[in-house]
C-alpha positions as CSV (number, residue, x, y, z in Angstrom):
1,M,-0.5,-27.4,-3.8
2,T,-2.2,-24.4,-4.1
3,H,-1.1,-21.3,-3.2
4,Q,-0.9,-19.9,0.3
5,E,0.3,-18.2,2.9
6,N,0.5,-21.0,5.8
7,A,2.7,-24.0,4.4
8,P,2.1,-27.2,5.8
9,L,5.3,-27.9,8.1
10,S,6.7,-30.7,6.0
11,V,7.9,-28.0,3.5
12,T,11.6,-27.4,3.9
13,P,12.9,-23.7,4.1
14,G,14.9,-23.4,0.8
15,A,12.2,-25.5,-1.2
16,I,11.2,-24.2,-4.7
17,R,8.4,-24.6,-7.0
18,F,6.8,-23.3,-10.0
19,N,3.6,-21.0,-9.3
20,T,1.0,-22.1,-12.2
21,D,-0.6,-18.7,-10.7
22,S,1.9,-16.2,-11.4
23,M,4.1,-18.4,-13.4
24,K,6.8,-17.7,-11.4
25,L,9.4,-19.4,-9.6
26,E,9.3,-19.1,-6.0
27,Y,11.0,-20.2,-2.6
28,F,9.8,-21.2,0.7
29,R,11.8,-19.2,3.6
30,I,10.2,-19.8,7.3
31,G,8.8,-16.2,9.4
32,S,10.4,-13.2,8.0
33,E,11.4,-11.9,11.5
34,G,13.7,-15.1,11.8
35,G,14.4,-17.6,14.5
36,S,14.3,-21.4,14.4
37,T,11.8,-23.2,12.3
38,S,10.1,-24.9,15.6
39,S,9.5,-20.9,16.4
40,Y,7.1,-20.7,13.3
41,A,5.1,-23.7,13.9
42,G,2.0,-21.6,13.2
43,I,0.8,-21.4,16.6
44,G,-1.3,-18.9,17.9
45,T,-1.3,-16.2,15.1
46,L,2.5,-16.2,14.0
47,A,2.4,-17.4,9.9
48,A,4.8,-20.9,9.5
49,G,5.8,-19.2,6.5
50,E,5.8,-17.9,3.3
51,W,6.3,-18.4,-0.3
52,V,8.8,-16.0,-2.0
53,Q,9.3,-15.0,-5.9
54,I,12.4,-15.8,-7.1
55,T,13.4,-12.5,-9.2
56,T,16.3,-11.8,-11.5
57,D,14.9,-7.9,-11.5
58,S,15.7,-5.5,-9.2
59,P,15.5,-1.6,-8.8
60,D,19.0,-1.3,-8.7
61,I,18.9,-2.6,-12.4
62,Q,16.0,-0.5,-13.7
63,T,16.0,2.9,-11.9
64,G,19.9,3.1,-9.8
65,G,18.0,2.4,-6.1
66,T,14.2,2.1,-5.6
67,R,12.3,4.7,-7.4
68,G,9.2,6.1,-5.6
69,V,6.8,8.2,-7.9
70,I,4.3,10.4,-5.5
71,V,1.0,10.9,-8.0
72,C,-1.5,13.5,-7.7
73,G,-3.8,14.5,-4.9
74,R,-6.1,16.8,-4.4
75,D,-6.5,19.3,-7.6
76,H,-3.2,18.5,-8.7
77,T,-2.2,16.2,-11.6
78,D,1.9,16.1,-11.0
79,I,3.3,13.0,-10.8
80,D,7.2,13.5,-9.3
81,Y,9.9,11.1,-8.3
82,V,12.7,10.2,-5.8
83,N,15.1,8.0,-5.3
84,I,13.8,6.7,-1.7
85,S,17.7,5.2,-0.8
86,S,19.1,8.9,-1.3
87,T,17.4,12.4,0.1
88,G,16.9,16.0,-2.1
89,N,14.0,16.8,-3.8
90,A,11.5,15.1,-6.1
91,I,11.9,15.5,-9.8
92,V,9.4,15.6,-12.3
93,F,7.9,12.4,-13.8
94,G,5.3,14.0,-15.8
95,T,1.4,14.8,-15.5
96,A,-1.8,13.2,-15.1
97,T,-4.9,13.3,-17.0
98,D,-7.1,14.0,-14.0
99,D,-6.4,15.0,-9.9
100,Y,-6.7,11.5,-9.0
101,E,-7.0,10.8,-5.1
102,G,-8.3,7.0,-4.8
103,F,-5.4,4.1,-5.3
104,A,-2.3,4.1,-6.2
105,L,-0.1,0.0,-6.5
106,S,2.9,-1.5,-8.3
107,S,4.5,-4.2,-10.0
108,R,8.4,-3.6,-10.4
109,T,7.7,-2.3,-13.6
110,R,4.5,-0.6,-13.8
111,G,2.0,1.8,-11.2
112,V,-1.3,1.8,-11.4
113,F,-3.8,4.2,-10.2
114,G,-7.8,5.8,-10.0
115,G,-10.3,7.1,-8.3
116,T,-11.5,11.0,-8.6
117,L,-13.0,13.8,-6.9
118,P,-15.5,15.0,-8.4
119,G,-17.4,12.4,-10.7
120,Y,-16.0,9.2,-8.7
121,S,-14.9,7.6,-12.1
122,T,-14.2,4.2,-12.3
123,T,-11.2,4.9,-14.9
124,M,-7.9,3.3,-13.8
125,K,-4.4,4.7,-15.2
126,Y,-1.0,3.5,-15.3
127,I,2.6,4.5,-15.8
128,T,6.2,2.9,-16.7
129,I,8.2,3.6,-13.0
130,S,11.7,3.7,-14.8
131,S,10.2,5.9,-17.4
132,T,8.9,9.5,-17.1
133,G,5.6,10.9,-18.6
134,G,2.0,10.7,-18.5
135,D,-0.4,8.1,-17.9
136,T,-1.9,5.7,-20.5
137,T,-5.5,3.8,-19.7
138,F,-5.8,1.0,-17.6
139,G,-9.0,0.3,-17.6
140,D,-12.2,0.5,-14.8
141,M,-12.8,-0.5,-11.3
142,T,-15.9,-2.4,-10.4
143,V,-17.4,0.3,-8.6
144,A,-17.0,3.9,-8.7
145,R,-15.2,5.1,-5.5
146,R,-12.3,7.2,-4.3
147,S,-10.1,7.2,-0.9
148,M,-9.5,3.4,-0.9
149,G,-6.4,0.9,0.5
150,S,-4.3,-0.9,-1.8
151,C,-1.6,-2.8,-2.4
152,A,0.2,-5.1,-4.6
153,N,2.8,-8.6,-5.0
154,S,4.5,-8.5,-8.6
155,T,1.6,-10.0,-10.0
156,R,-1.8,-8.5,-8.6
157,G,-2.9,-5.5,-7.6
158,V,-6.1,-5.4,-4.7
159,L,-8.3,-2.0,-4.6
160,M,-10.0,-2.4,-0.9
161,G,-12.8,-0.3,0.3
162,G,-13.0,3.4,-0.5
163,L,-15.8,6.3,-0.5
164,A,-18.5,5.3,-2.9
165,S,-21.1,7.7,-4.5
166,V,-24.2,6.7,-3.0
167,S,-26.5,9.5,-3.6
168,P,-26.8,11.5,-1.5
169,N,-24.4,10.1,0.9
170,Y,-20.6,9.1,0.9
171,A,-20.8,5.4,2.4
172,G,-17.1,3.2,3.6
173,S,-17.1,0.5,0.7
174,D,-16.5,-2.9,1.2
175,V,-15.6,-3.6,-2.1
176,I,-12.4,-5.1,-2.8
177,D,-11.2,-5.9,-6.4
178,Y,-8.4,-7.3,-8.0
179,I,-6.2,-6.4,-11.3
180,T,-3.2,-8.3,-12.9
181,I,-0.8,-5.6,-13.5
182,A,1.2,-6.9,-16.2
183,S,-2.2,-6.7,-18.6
184,T,-4.2,-4.0,-19.2
185,G,-8.3,-4.3,-18.7
186,D,-11.2,-4.1,-15.9
187,A,-10.8,-4.6,-12.4
188,V,-12.6,-8.4,-11.3
189,D,-14.3,-8.9,-7.6
190,F,-12.1,-10.3,-5.1
191,G,-14.5,-10.3,-2.2
192,D,-15.4,-7.7,0.5
193,L,-14.2,-5.9,3.5
194,Y,-15.7,-7.2,6.7
195,Q,-16.2,-3.5,7.7
196,G,-16.5,-1.1,4.8
197,A,-14.2,1.9,5.2
198,G,-12.9,4.9,3.2
199,N,-10.6,7.7,3.2
200,M,-7.4,5.6,3.0
201,T,-6.3,7.1,-0.2
202,G,-4.0,4.7,-1.5
203,G,-2.2,3.0,1.9
204,G,-1.7,-0.1,2.6
205,W,0.7,-2.9,3.5
206,A,2.0,-5.8,1.5
207,S,4.2,-8.9,1.8
208,S,4.8,-11.4,-1.3
209,T,1.1,-13.1,-0.1
210,R,-0.6,-10.6,2.4
211,G,-1.9,-7.4,1.7
212,V,-3.4,-5.2,4.7
213,H,-6.0,-2.8,4.6
214,L,-6.0,0.4,7.8
215,C,-8.6,2.3,9.1
216,G,-10.3,4.7,7.4
217,V,-13.9,5.9,7.9
218,T,-17.4,3.6,7.7
219,G,-21.0,4.3,7.8
220,T,-23.0,6.9,5.8
221,T,-23.1,10.7,6.5
222,P,-24.3,12.4,8.6
223,T,-23.3,9.1,10.9
224,T,-20.0,8.3,9.7
225,S,-17.3,7.4,11.8
226,S,-13.7,6.9,11.8
227,T,-12.3,3.3,12.8
228,N,-8.7,1.9,13.6
229,N,-9.7,-1.4,12.3
230,I,-7.2,-3.1,10.3
231,Q,-8.2,-5.6,7.8
232,Y,-6.5,-8.3,5.6
233,V,-6.3,-10.5,2.5
234,T,-3.9,-13.5,1.2
235,I,-3.1,-11.4,-2.3
236,S,-3.0,-14.9,-4.5
237,T,-6.6,-16.0,-3.3
238,L,-9.9,-14.7,-3.5
239,G,-12.4,-14.0,-0.2
240,N,-13.5,-11.9,2.1
241,A,-11.3,-10.0,4.6
242,A,-10.3,-11.0,7.9
243,D,-9.5,-9.1,11.2
244,F,-5.5,-8.6,12.0
245,G,-5.9,-5.9,14.5
246,D,-6.0,-2.6,15.8
247,A,-4.3,0.9,15.0
248,T,-3.4,3.5,18.1
249,S,-6.3,6.1,16.9
250,T,-9.2,6.2,14.6
251,T,-7.8,8.8,12.7
252,E,-8.4,8.5,9.1
253,N,-6.2,9.4,6.0
254,R,-3.0,8.2,7.1
255,G,0.3,7.4,5.1
256,A,0.7,3.4,5.0
257,C,3.8,1.6,3.5
258,S,5.7,-1.7,4.1
259,N,8.7,-3.6,3.0
260,S,8.1,-7.2,3.3
261,V,8.6,-7.8,6.9
262,R,7.2,-4.6,8.5
263,G,4.3,-2.1,7.8
264,I,4.6,1.7,9.6
265,H,1.7,4.1,9.4
266,G,1.3,7.8,9.8
267,N,-1.0,8.4,12.4
268,S,-2.5,12.6,12.8
269,G,-2.1,13.6,16.2
270,S,-1.0,16.2,18.4
271,P,1.5,18.4,18.6
272,V,3.3,16.0,16.1
273,S,2.1,13.0,14.2
274,N,2.7,9.7,15.4
275,I,3.7,6.5,13.5
276,D,2.5,3.0,13.8
277,Y,4.3,-0.2,13.2
278,G,3.2,-3.9,12.6
279,T,4.7,-7.2,11.4
280,I,2.8,-8.4,8.4
281,A,3.0,-12.1,8.9
282,T,1.5,-11.9,12.5
283,L,-1.9,-10.4,13.6
284,G,-2.0,-8.3,16.6
285,D,-2.5,-4.6,17.5
286,L,-0.4,-1.7,15.8
287,V,2.6,-0.1,18.5
288,E,4.0,3.2,18.5
289,F,7.2,3.7,16.4
290,G,8.0,7.6,16.4
291,D,7.1,10.9,15.1
292,L,6.7,12.6,11.6
293,T,8.3,15.9,11.3
294,R,5.1,17.7,11.7
295,D,1.4,17.3,12.4
296,N,-0.1,16.1,9.7
297,S,-2.9,13.9,7.8
298,Y,-3.5,13.2,4.0
299,I,-0.8,11.8,3.8
300,G,1.1,10.1,0.8
301,A,3.4,6.8,1.3
302,T,5.5,4.2,-0.2
303,A,9.1,2.3,0.9
304,S,12.1,0.7,-0.2
305,S,13.0,-2.9,1.2
306,T,14.7,-0.5,3.9
307,R,12.9,2.8,4.2
308,G,9.8,4.6,3.9
309,I,8.6,8.0,2.9
310,F,5.6,10.6,3.7
311,A,4.9,12.9,1.3
312,G,2.6,16.0,1.3
313,G,-0.3,16.2,3.5
314,G,-3.0,19.1,4.7
315,P,-3.2,21.5,4.5
316,D,-1.0,21.4,1.4
317,V,2.3,21.0,2.5
318,D,5.5,20.2,0.4
319,T,7.0,18.1,3.4
320,I,9.0,14.6,2.5
321,D,9.7,12.7,5.7
322,Y,11.4,9.5,5.9
323,V,12.2,6.5,8.2
324,Q,14.5,3.6,8.1
325,I,11.8,0.9,8.3
326,M,13.5,-1.8,10.7
327,S,14.1,0.4,13.4
328,T,12.0,2.9,15.5
329,G,12.4,6.6,15.7
330,N,11.5,10.2,14.7
331,A,11.4,10.8,11.0
332,I,13.7,12.8,9.2
333,D,13.6,15.4,6.6
334,F,14.1,14.0,3.1
335,G,13.5,16.8,1.2
336,N,10.4,18.7,-0.9
337,L,7.3,17.6,-3.6
338,T,7.4,19.9,-6.8
339,N,4.8,21.5,-5.2
340,A,2.5,21.6,-2.1
341,R,-0.5,18.9,-1.8
342,R,-2.3,16.7,0.3
343,L,-4.0,12.9,-0.7
344,A,-1.3,12.3,-3.2
345,M,-0.5,8.6,-3.5
346,G,2.7,6.8,-3.4
347,I,4.0,3.7,-5.3
348,S,7.5,2.0,-6.2
349,N,9.2,-0.2,-7.6
350,G,11.0,-2.0,-4.6
351,H,8.1,-2.0,-1.7
352,G,7.3,-5.2,0.5
353,G,4.9,-7.1,-1.8
354,L,7.6,-7.6,-4.5
355,G,9.5,-9.6,-1.7
């Protein structure tokens, strides 16, 4: 049976299989929100269940807890890190070779990022999350662009949309690429967004099976417009994105992160920035979660299995906020980055796509 998101009802929760695509053992679980097997019969928009990778590794083994890495930003090459389960100021990780502000994604061991302004380079770089230091060349994207949505599971990273250089204008791209994170090399065509969109700067949601792209800006200058559209793909397959639902507003450049069940989405508003959330295994519009500690946009975000953090923002600030993903309520101060910046990108070794 090929790897798929909605498994047939004959599969018993707890069943184990070997996935020949990822070369990993997986177990089958019913819908991530809990409940009886009958409540996950694939009726309406609710997924029947999903195959989840069995792992003998963990962020606690690697880094003493989930490590969040905040990468670059406009006019910044700094890379910082924090332990997401604690609070406190960020620590210097290293320095990137350029001021990337395109996409960032990660497996449990490696973070990959790319996309520059100016220049719209196709270059992708990687770091080893459990260490510190600079970046190393990974390969090239299929199309030069920046400010993308992105997501990953334990084996594959997906780069979605972005602002592509189409002289003399900058258009919301519909390109979706993918990479195999454990290797190095050039990205490969995955499919297309159903609506091209950019100005997402690295954000996205993921479970082990599904990746979600949120909002952005569409069209070509001077006729661009912000969108509240949310789109999703099945990470292990190839193909075009499908409609997920709508966010509560159309403001672009918002931080997004998730655990394996729920995604959260920073949302620029006034007088403070509100946060949306949605359930990855379902389809539908987002719901209000709470507020960030300040009115903010151009935010970097990443998550552990329990907590999401939002870092930096515009105008350039050094604040880091956190929320408990499975609750609702206002964000709390976490600490500060090593320097103020906007359009930074977040990765971790314990986000939702890692199970």
